C-alpha positions as CSV (number, residue, x, y, z in Angstrom):
1,X,-10.5,26.2,17.2
2,X,-11.2,23.0,16.7
3,X,-12.4,22.2,13.2
4,X,-15.8,20.5,12.7
5,X,-15.7,18.1,9.7
6,X,-18.9,16.4,10.4
7,X,-21.4,15.9,8.0
8,X,-24.9,16.0,9.2
9,X,-25.9,16.9,5.6
10,X,-24.2,16.0,2.5
11,X,-23.9,18.7,0.0
12,X,-26.4,17.0,-2.3
13,X,-30.2,17.5,-1.9
14,X,-30.0,13.7,-0.6
15,X,-34.1,13.6,-1.5
16,X,-34.2,15.2,-4.5
17,X,-31.6,12.5,-5.4
18,X,-33.9,9.2,-4.3
19,X,-37.0,11.0,-6.2
20,X,-34.9,11.2,-9.4
21,X,-33.5,7.9,-9.0
22,X,-37.5,6.6,-8.5
23,X,-38.2,8.1,-11.7
24,X,-35.3,6.6,-13.4
25,X,-36.7,3.1,-14.0
26,X,-33.2,2.2,-13.0
27,X,-32.3,-0.9,-10.9
28,X,-30.7,-0.8,-7.2
29,X,-28.0,-1.1,-5.9
30,X,-27.2,2.4,-7.7
31,X,-24.9,5.1,-6.8
32,X,-26.9,8.4,-7.9
33,X,-24.2,11.3,-8.1
34,X,-24.7,15.0,-8.2
35,X,-23.0,17.1,-10.7
36,X,-23.2,20.3,-9.2
37,X,-21.2,19.0,-6.3
38,X,-17.9,18.2,-8.1
39,X,-18.0,21.6,-10.0
40,X,-19.0,23.1,-6.0
41,X,-15.7,20.7,-4.5
42,X,-13.9,21.9,-7.9
43,X,-14.0,25.7,-7.3
44,X,-12.9,25.1,-3.7
45,X,-9.9,23.1,-4.7
46,X,-8.9,25.7,-7.9
47,X,-9.0,28.6,-5.7
48,X,-6.5,27.5,-3.2
49,X,-4.2,26.3,-6.0
50,X,-4.3,29.6,-7.9
51,X,-3.8,31.4,-4.4
52,X,-1.1,29.6,-3.2
53,X,1.0,27.9,-6.6
54,X,0.0,24.2,-5.2
55,X,-0.9,22.0,-7.3
56,X,-4.0,19.5,-6.0
57,X,-4.1,15.9,-7.8
58,X,-7.1,13.5,-7.8
59,X,-6.5,10.8,-5.4
60,X,-8.0,7.6,-7.3
61,X,-7.8,5.4,-4.7
62,X,-10.5,7.8,-3.0
63,X,-12.6,8.2,-6.5
64,X,-12.1,6.7,-9.9
65,X,-15.3,7.3,-11.0
66,X,-14.0,8.3,-14.6
67,X,-17.3,9.2,-16.2
68,X,-17.2,12.6,-14.0
69,X,-13.4,13.3,-14.8
70,X,-14.2,15.6,-17.4
71,X,-16.2,17.6,-14.7
72,X,-13.1,17.8,-12.7
73,X,-10.4,17.7,-15.1
74,X,-10.7,22.0,-15.0
75,X,-10.1,22.4,-11.5
76,X,-7.3,20.1,-10.9
77,X,-3.6,19.8,-11.9
78,X,-3.7,15.7,-12.6
79,X,-3.8,12.6,-10.6
80,X,-2.5,10.2,-8.1
81,X,-2.4,6.6,-8.2
82,X,-1.4,3.4,-6.1
83,X,-0.6,1.4,-9.1
84,X,0.1,0.9,-12.4
85,X,-3.5,0.2,-13.5
86,X,-4.5,3.5,-11.3
87,X,-2.4,5.4,-13.1
88,X,-3.3,4.4,-16.7
89,X,-6.5,4.9,-15.5
90,X,-5.6,8.8,-14.8
91,X,-3.5,9.2,-17.8
92,X,-6.1,8.0,-20.3
93,X,-9.2,9.4,-18.6
94,X,-8.2,12.0,-16.8
95,X,-4.9,13.6,-18.3
96,X,-2.8,16.5,-16.9
97,X,0.3,14.9,-14.4
98,X,0.3,11.4,-13.2
99,X,2.0,10.7,-10.1
100,X,2.2,6.9,-9.1
101,X,3.3,5.7,-5.6
102,X,3.2,2.1,-4.2
103,X,4.6,0.1,-1.4
104,X,6.2,-2.2,-4.0
105,X,6.8,-1.7,-7.6
106,X,7.3,-4.6,-10.1
107,X,10.0,-4.5,-13.0
108,X,6.9,-4.8,-15.4
109,X,5.2,-2.2,-14.1
110,X,8.5,0.2,-13.7
111,X,8.8,-0.5,-17.3
112,X,5.4,0.7,-18.4
113,X,5.2,3.4,-16.1
114,X,8.4,5.3,-17.5
115,X,6.2,5.5,-20.2
116,X,3.9,7.8,-19.1
117,X,4.2,8.6,-15.5
118,X,5.4,12.2,-14.1
119,X,6.1,11.4,-10.5
120,X,7.1,7.9,-9.3
121,X,7.3,7.9,-5.8
122,X,9.3,4.6,-4.1
123,X,8.7,3.3,-0.8
124,X,11.8,2.8,0.5
125,X,15.8,3.1,-0.4
126,X,15.5,-0.6,-1.6
127,X,13.2,-0.1,-4.2
128,X,14.8,3.2,-5.4
129,X,18.4,2.0,-5.5
130,X,16.7,-1.1,-7.6
131,X,15.4,0.9,-10.2
132,X,17.6,4.3,-9.9
133,X,19.9,3.2,-13.1
134,X,16.5,2.4,-15.2
135,X,14.4,6.2,-14.2
136,X,17.8,8.5,-14.7
137,X,18.3,6.6,-17.9
138,X,14.9,6.7,-19.6
139,X,13.9,8.3,-22.4
140,X,11.8,11.1,-21.3
141,X,12.0,12.4,-17.4
142,X,10.1,11.0,-14.7
143,X,10.6,13.0,-11.3
144,X,11.3,10.3,-8.6
145,X,10.5,10.6,-5.0
146,X,10.7,8.8,-1.7
147,X,7.4,8.4,0.7
148,X,8.7,9.4,4.1
149,X,7.3,8.4,7.2
150,X,7.6,11.3,9.8
151,X,6.6,8.7,12.6
152,X,3.9,10.8,13.5
153,X,0.0,10.7,12.6
154,X,-3.4,11.6,14.2
155,X,-5.2,8.6,12.8
156,X,-8.7,7.9,13.7
157,X,-8.8,4.3,13.6
158,X,-5.0,2.1,13.5
159,X,-6.3,0.4,10.4
160,X,-5.4,4.0,9.0
161,X,-2.6,4.6,10.6
162,X,0.6,4.3,8.3
163,X,3.0,5.2,11.0
164,X,2.5,2.7,13.5
165,X,5.4,0.9,14.4
166,X,6.5,-1.7,12.3
167,X,4.9,0.0,9.3
168,X,5.5,-1.0,6.1
169,X,5.3,2.9,4.8
170,X,8.2,4.9,4.0
171,X,11.6,5.8,4.9
172,X,12.1,6.9,8.4
173,X,14.5,10.4,8.9
174,X,17.4,8.0,10.9
175,X,17.2,5.8,7.6
176,X,18.6,9.2,5.3
177,X,21.1,10.3,7.4
178,X,24.0,8.4,5.1
179,X,21.6,7.4,2.6
180,X,22.7,8.4,-1.2
181,X,19.5,10.1,-2.8
182,X,21.4,11.3,-5.6
183,X,18.7,11.6,-8.3
184,X,15.6,12.1,-6.0
185,X,13.3,15.1,-6.6
186,X,11.0,15.2,-4.2
187,X,9.3,13.7,-0.5
188,X,6.2,12.4,-0.1
189,X,4.4,12.4,3.6
190,X,0.6,10.5,3.5
191,X,-0.4,10.3,7.2
192,X,-3.9,12.5,7.0
193,X,-7.4,10.5,7.0
194,X,-10.4,12.8,7.0
195,X,-8.8,15.3,9.0
196,X,-8.5,19.7,9.2
197,X,-5.4,21.7,8.4
198,X,-4.9,21.6,12.5
199,X,-3.6,17.9,12.3
200,X,-1.8,18.9,8.7
201,X,0.3,21.4,11.0
202,X,1.1,19.6,13.6
203,X,2.1,17.0,11.2
204,X,4.8,19.5,9.2
205,X,6.1,20.8,12.2
206,X,7.5,17.1,12.5
207,X,8.1,17.0,9.0
208,X,9.9,20.3,8.9
209,X,11.8,18.7,12.4
210,X,13.4,15.5,11.2
211,X,13.4,16.7,7.2
212,X,14.4,19.7,7.2
213,X,18.0,19.5,5.4
214,X,16.8,17.1,3.0
215,X,13.7,19.3,2.2
216,X,16.1,21.8,1.3
217,X,17.7,19.9,-1.5
218,X,14.5,18.7,-3.4
219,X,12.4,20.1,-5.8
220,X,9.0,19.3,-4.5
221,X,7.1,17.9,-1.9
222,X,3.5,16.0,-1.7
223,X,1.8,16.6,1.6
224,X,-0.4,13.5,0.6
225,X,-3.8,13.0,1.1
226,X,-6.7,12.7,3.6
227,X,-7.6,16.6,3.9
228,X,-11.0,17.0,3.9
229,X,-10.8,20.5,2.2
230,X,-14.5,20.4,0.8
231,X,-16.1,19.7,4.4
232,X,-18.1,22.3,5.9
233,X,-15.8,23.4,8.9
234,X,-12.5,22.7,6.9
235,X,-9.8,25.6,7.7
236,X,-9.8,27.1,4.3
237,X,-7.3,29.6,5.2
238,X,-5.4,27.9,7.6
239,X,-4.5,25.2,4.8
240,X,-3.6,28.9,2.6
241,X,-1.5,30.0,5.3
242,X,0.6,26.5,5.9
243,X,1.1,26.1,2.1
244,X,2.5,29.7,2.0
245,X,4.8,28.9,5.3
246,X,6.1,26.0,3.5
247,X,6.7,28.2,0.0
248,X,8.3,30.4,2.6
249,X,10.8,28.3,4.3
250,X,11.8,26.0,0.9
251,X,11.2,28.6,-1.5
252,X,13.2,25.9,-4.0
253,X,9.9,23.5,-3.6
254,X,6.7,23.3,-5.6
255,X,3.8,21.9,-3.7
256,X,1.4,18.7,-3.9
257,X,-1.7,17.7,-2.3
258,X,-3.9,14.9,-3.6
259,X,-7.0,14.5,-1.0
260,X,-9.3,11.7,-2.6
261,X,-12.6,12.3,-0.3
262,X,-12.6,16.0,-0.5
263,X,-13.1,15.9,-4.6
264,X,-16.3,13.7,-4.1
265,X,-17.7,14.6,-0.8
266,X,-21.2,15.2,-0.8
267,X,-21.9,14.0,-4.2
268,X,-24.2,10.9,-3.7
269,X,-26.2,8.4,-2.5
270,X,-26.3,4.4,-2.6
271,X,-29.8,3.4,-3.1
272,X,-30.4,0.2,-2.0
273,X,-34.1,-2.0,-2.0
274,X,-34.9,-4.5,0.7
275,X,-35.0,-8.2,-0.5
276,X,-36.3,-10.0,2.2
277,X,-37.1,-9.6,6.5
278,X,-36.4,-12.4,8.7
279,X,-36.2,-12.7,12.3
280,X,-33.0,-14.3,14.3
281,X,-33.5,-12.8,18.1
282,X,-33.7,-9.4,16.2
283,X,-35.5,-8.0,13.0
284,X,-32.9,-8.5,10.0
285,X,-33.6,-6.9,6.8
286,X,-31.9,-8.5,3.8
287,X,-30.9,-5.8,1.0
288,X,-29.2,-5.8,-2.1
289,X,-26.1,-3.4,-0.8
290,X,-23.1,-5.0,0.4
291,X,-21.1,-3.7,3.5
292,X,-18.1,-5.3,2.2
293,X,-18.7,-5.0,-2.0
294,X,-20.2,-1.1,-2.0
295,X,-18.8,0.2,1.0
296,X,-16.2,-1.5,2.6
297,X,-14.9,1.4,5.2
298,X,-18.3,0.5,7.3
299,X,-16.6,-3.0,8.4
300,X,-13.1,-1.5,7.9
301,X,-13.4,2.0,9.9
302,X,-15.5,0.9,11.1
303,X,-18.7,3.2,11.1
304,X,-22.4,3.6,10.8
305,X,-23.6,5.3,7.0
306,X,-26.5,7.5,7.3
307,X,-29.5,6.5,5.7
308,X,-32.4,8.9,4.6
309,X,-35.0,8.8,7.1
310,X,-33.6,6.5,9.4
311,X,-32.4,7.0,13.3
312,X,-30.9,5.2,15.9
313,X,-31.9,2.0,17.4
314,X,-35.4,2.4,19.2
315,X,-35.6,5.9,17.8
316,X,-38.4,4.8,15.6
317,X,-41.1,2.5,15.4
318,X,-39.2,-0.6,13.7
319,X,-35.4,-1.6,13.8
320,X,-33.6,-3.7,11.8
321,X,-30.3,-4.8,11.5
322,X,-29.0,-4.8,8.1
323,X,-27.6,-7.2,6.1
324,X,-25.6,-7.6,2.6
325,X,-26.6,-10.3,-0.5
326,X,-23.1,-11.8,0.0
327,X,-22.1,-15.1,1.9
328,X,-20.1,-13.6,4.2
329,X,-21.8,-13.5,7.2
330,X,-19.7,-10.1,8.7
331,X,-21.6,-8.1,5.5
332,X,-23.7,-6.6,8.4
333,X,-24.1,-2.8,7.6
334,X,-25.7,-2.2,11.0
């Protein structure tokens, strides 16, 4: 059965949040968040950890609103970061385990990260060999890992496909054949994007086939992010079965996941105001929300955001193109 991960209605009461914002006297643009949704999502993620022994981290590149970290802290094992400053944010504001991956680390970044990171995940054998002696001689233990490229992904858009030919992400299986992995304790892959357990299962089949002998020598595996675990149609039982299967195959491995959107999905709205109306071959509304500044995925994906009370072009009495307040010509929401 195909998982339906669409979200026709957010978990939050959008209309109620809009009303609360109107009564608050706050200015637009503003993100308005519903704390109850973080508890709801957190309970789902905590239950999976308790049932499987896996550890789930907050991927801060997807959600780094640290004022709500105290709400999330009881439900998660720590944070995943894509660089030094995300790592510092997780360490200082969230606590727990700090896992850091970057396509390339600079020497000064390694110096600082070795002081507080728990896992350092290197993108290439070259990066690992450059910093191996420093990591292994560090007074406090830091677990080193490698990002692998299984050369398989079910990406919804090429811009989010880390396994395209010529990708800069991760080490290929063939490159590990004669590699010196002394000191490497774990493997990490990240190939999913807003996807279900079925996509993970098919990815794992490839990972098992290509990296089996290496996994048997490791201490942990990180399944990356892109798991839309808290979406209404996500097959949680299938995920639990997959984690259990990894554990049976590789009892030596601690299993990690680092979802991002699943932490915050359905938890808030972005509220803006119409600043001006004009005409240029079509009605245009200039608003104080910017696609590039406030929700860049609308351009990068691209996708059409849901607007409370709006419809498809021509469906309502008025149809407007929405443009942002920046000087970028393409700052158009739809």
